[in-house]
C-alpha positions as CSV (number, residue, x, y, z in Angstrom):
1,M,-5.9,20.9,22.9
2,H,-8.4,20.1,20.5
3,A,-7.8,19.0,16.6
4,I,-10.3,18.9,14.0
5,S,-10.8,15.9,12.0
6,G,-13.8,16.1,9.6
7,R,-16.7,18.1,11.2
8,R,-15.9,16.8,14.7
9,T,-14.2,18.3,17.0
10,M,-12.1,15.7,19.0
11,L,-9.4,16.1,22.1
12,R,-5.7,15.8,21.0
13,D,-5.5,12.9,23.2
14,D,-8.6,10.8,21.6
15,L,-6.5,11.0,18.3
16,P,-4.6,7.6,16.9
17,A,-0.9,8.1,17.8
18,G,-0.4,8.3,13.9
19,Q,-2.0,11.6,13.5
20,D,-0.1,12.7,16.8
21,A,3.1,12.3,15.6
22,R,3.9,16.1,15.4
23,R,2.8,16.7,19.0
24,G,6.9,16.9,19.3
25,E,7.7,19.8,16.7
26,A,4.3,21.1,17.1
27,E,5.7,21.9,20.8
28,A,9.4,23.1,19.7
29,I,7.8,25.4,17.6
30,A,5.4,26.6,20.6
31,Q,8.9,27.6,22.6
32,A,10.5,29.1,20.2
33,Y,7.5,31.7,19.6
34,R,7.5,31.7,23.1
35,A,11.1,32.5,23.2
36,A,10.7,35.2,20.1
37,H,8.6,37.0,22.7
38,R,9.9,37.1,25.9
39,G,7.6,34.0,27.7
40,D,4.1,36.7,26.8
41,D,2.0,33.0,25.5
42,R,-0.6,35.5,24.1
43,A,1.7,37.4,21.5
44,A,3.0,34.3,20.6
45,L,0.1,32.8,19.9
46,V,-1.3,35.9,17.6
47,A,2.2,35.2,16.5
48,A,1.5,31.6,15.1
49,I,-2.0,32.4,13.9
50,S,-0.9,35.1,12.1
51,D,2.2,32.8,10.4
52,A,0.1,30.1,10.1
53,L,-2.5,31.9,8.5
54,A,0.2,33.8,5.6
55,D,1.4,29.5,5.1
56,L,-1.9,29.2,4.3
57,D,-2.6,32.3,2.2
58,A,0.1,31.1,0.2
59,A,-0.5,27.8,-0.5
60,E,-4.0,28.4,-1.7
61,E,-2.4,30.8,-4.0
62,R,0.0,28.0,-5.2
63,T,-2.6,25.7,-5.8
64,A,-5.2,28.1,-8.1
65,A,-2.1,28.9,-10.0
66,T,-1.5,25.1,-10.2
67,R,-5.1,24.8,-11.5
68,R,-4.7,27.7,-13.7
69,V,-1.8,26.0,-15.5
70,V,-3.6,22.4,-15.7
71,S,-6.5,23.8,-17.2
72,H,-4.1,26.1,-19.5
73,G,-2.9,22.7,-20.9
74,F,-6.0,21.3,-21.2
75,V,-7.5,24.3,-23.4
76,R,-4.6,24.1,-25.2
77,G,-4.4,20.3,-26.2
78,R,-7.9,20.0,-26.9
79,V,-8.5,18.0,-30.1
80,S,-11.0,20.0,-32.7
81,A,-14.5,18.0,-33.4
82,P,-14.5,16.6,-37.2
């Protein structure tokens, strides 16, 4: 497996133990996708990636919405210059 650390791709086995703490969770999720797709590894992988991309899009939208609210709050709270 690979992980991306900054701009350098590293083998998962090269990562410190703290960064690899979720390996068991990832394996359980992978098994759940594989079971849901009746052992079809390719279909399970495509479904997992599709779900991850959908989650990423949702997180980016929440971040953008938060930035808009914060920006709006700064504009409303601005003090006029004398």
